[in-house]
C-alpha positions in Angstrom: 20.6 8.7 88.0 18.4 6.6 85.4 18.3 7.0 82.1 15.1 6.3 80.8 15.2 4.4 77.2 13.2 5.9 74.3 11.5 3.7 71.7 13.8 3.3 68.8 12.0 4.8 66.1 12.6 3.3 62.3 14.3 5.8 60.2 12.8 7.6 57.5 13.8 7.2 54.0 13.7 9.9 51.5 12.2 8.3 48.6 12.9 11.7 46.4 15.7 10.4 44.6 14.7 7.4 44.1 11.3 8.9 42.2 13.7 11.1 40.4 15.8 8.4 39.0 12.7 6.5 37.9 11.1 9.7 36.0 15.0 10.3 34.5 14.8 6.6 33.3 11.3 6.8 31.9 11.8 10.0 30.1 15.2 8.0 28.4 13.7 5.3 27.3 10.8 7.4 25.3 13.5 9.3 23.6 15.5 6.1 22.1 12.2 4.4 21.2 11.7 4.0 17.6 8.3 5.4 16.9 8.8 4.6 13.4 8.4 0.9 14.1 5.1 1.3 16.1 3.5 2.2 12.5 4.7 -1.1 11.2 2.2 -4.3 11.3 3.6 -7.8 11.3 1.1 -9.2 8.8 2.6 -7.3 6.1 6.3 -8.4 4.8 7.9 -5.4 2.7 9.2 -6.6 -0.9 12.7 -6.1 -1.0 14.4 -3.6 -3.4 17.7 -2.4 -4.0 17.0 1.2 -4.4 15.2 1.3 -1.1 16.3 3.7 0.9 14.7 5.0 4.2 13.9 9.0 3.9 16.6 11.4 5.3 14.1 13.4 6.7 11.3 12.3 8.7 7.8 13.2 7.8 5.6 15.7 9.6 2.3 14.4 8.5 2.1 10.9 7.5 -0.3 8.2 7.3 0.5 4.6 7.2 -1.4 2.2 5.3 -0.5 -1.4 6.0 -2.0 -3.3 3.1 -1.2 -7.2 3.4 -2.5 -10.7 4.7 -3.8 -12.3 7.6 -1.2 -14.5 8.7 -0.8 -17.4 12.1 2.1 -17.3 14.0 4.4 -19.0 11.5 4.1 -16.3 8.9 1.7 -18.4 6.4 -1.3 -16.8 5.1 -4.6 -17.7 6.3 -6.8 -15.5 4.3 -5.9 -14.5 0.7 -7.7 -11.5 0.4 -5.3 -8.4 1.0 -6.3 -6.1 3.9 -5.6 -2.9 5.3 -5.0 -2.8 8.6 -5.7 0.0 10.8 -4.9 0.8 14.3 -7.1 -0.6 16.7 -7.3 -4.3 14.9 -9.6 -2.7 12.0 -9.3 -4.6 8.9 -10.7 -3.6 5.8 -10.5 -4.4 2.1 -9.5 -1.7 -0.5 -12.9 -2.1 -1.8 -14.7 -1.0 1.4 -12.1 1.5 3.2 -13.4 4.7 1.7 -15.4 5.7 4.7 -12.2 5.3 7.1 -10.2 7.3 4.4 -12.5 10.1 4.8 -12.6 9.9 8.4 -8.6 10.0 8.3 -8.8 13.0 5.7 -11.5 14.6 8.0 -8.6 14.1 11.2 -6.0 16.3 9.4 -8.4 19.0 8.1 -9.9 19.4 12.0 -6.2 19.7 13.2 -5.5 22.4 10.7 -3.2 20.3 8.4 -4.0 20.6 4.6 -4.5 17.2 2.8 -1.9 18.5 0.2 1.1 18.3 3.5 -0.1 14.8 4.7 1.9 12.1 3.0 0.2 8.5 2.8 2.8 6.1 3.4 1.6 2.7 1.6 3.5 -0.4 3.4 2.5 -3.4 0.8 3.1 -6.9 1.3 5.5 -8.3 -1.2 2.5 -11.1 -2.2 0.1 -8.1 -2.7 -0.8 -7.3 -6.3 0.7 -4.1 -7.7 -2.8 -3.1 -9.2 -4.4 -3.4 -6.2 -1.9 -0.6 -4.5 -2.5 1.3 -7.5 -6.2 1.4 -6.9 -5.7 1.9 -3.1 -4.1 5.4 -4.3 -6.7 6.1 -6.3 -9.2 5.5 -3.7 -6.9 8.2 -1.7 -7.6 10.5 -4.3 -11.0 10.8 -4.4 -13.3 13.7 -3.8 -13.7 13.8 0.0 -10.6 12.2 0.8 -8.1 14.3 -1.9 -4.7 13.0 -0.3 -2.0 14.1 -3.1 1.2 13.0 -1.5 2.5 9.2 -1.6 5.2 7.0 -0.3 6.0 3.4 -0.9 7.7 1.4 1.6 10.1 -1.6 1.0 13.1 -3.3 2.5 16.6 -2.7 1.2 17.9 -5.6 -0.3 21.8 -6.0 0.4 24.0 -7.0 -2.5 
């Protein structure tokens, strides 16, 4: 009796376990990512202070304002004018940031968060005049914006 050979078919590979592992890796890296650093701007070099300590509890509703200078790749200041760096690459001076601050205040109102519950975290470069930081705080307190909580960021100086 003659046996007919059937054409060999390649085996099917079940990709389900591979996909599961990939999604588990994605979830793992999302959990361990430090989202606090994503609000940091490399153009802002924080001042060093021995009293600076990270917050013990993460703030739920916070608006981070990075106040610093335009710098080149070596970290040298190329424009002496201090700017507030917003997400999306928008840069505004403290003098003309009112519309953007109103927009941020409106955002928190829209999502149902009271402005009194929002903490404005100001990350000011060490070279920025402290009077300018005070002016920015005053602008955040103006009518139509009305933020009331503030936190200033600094780098802890190791002794």
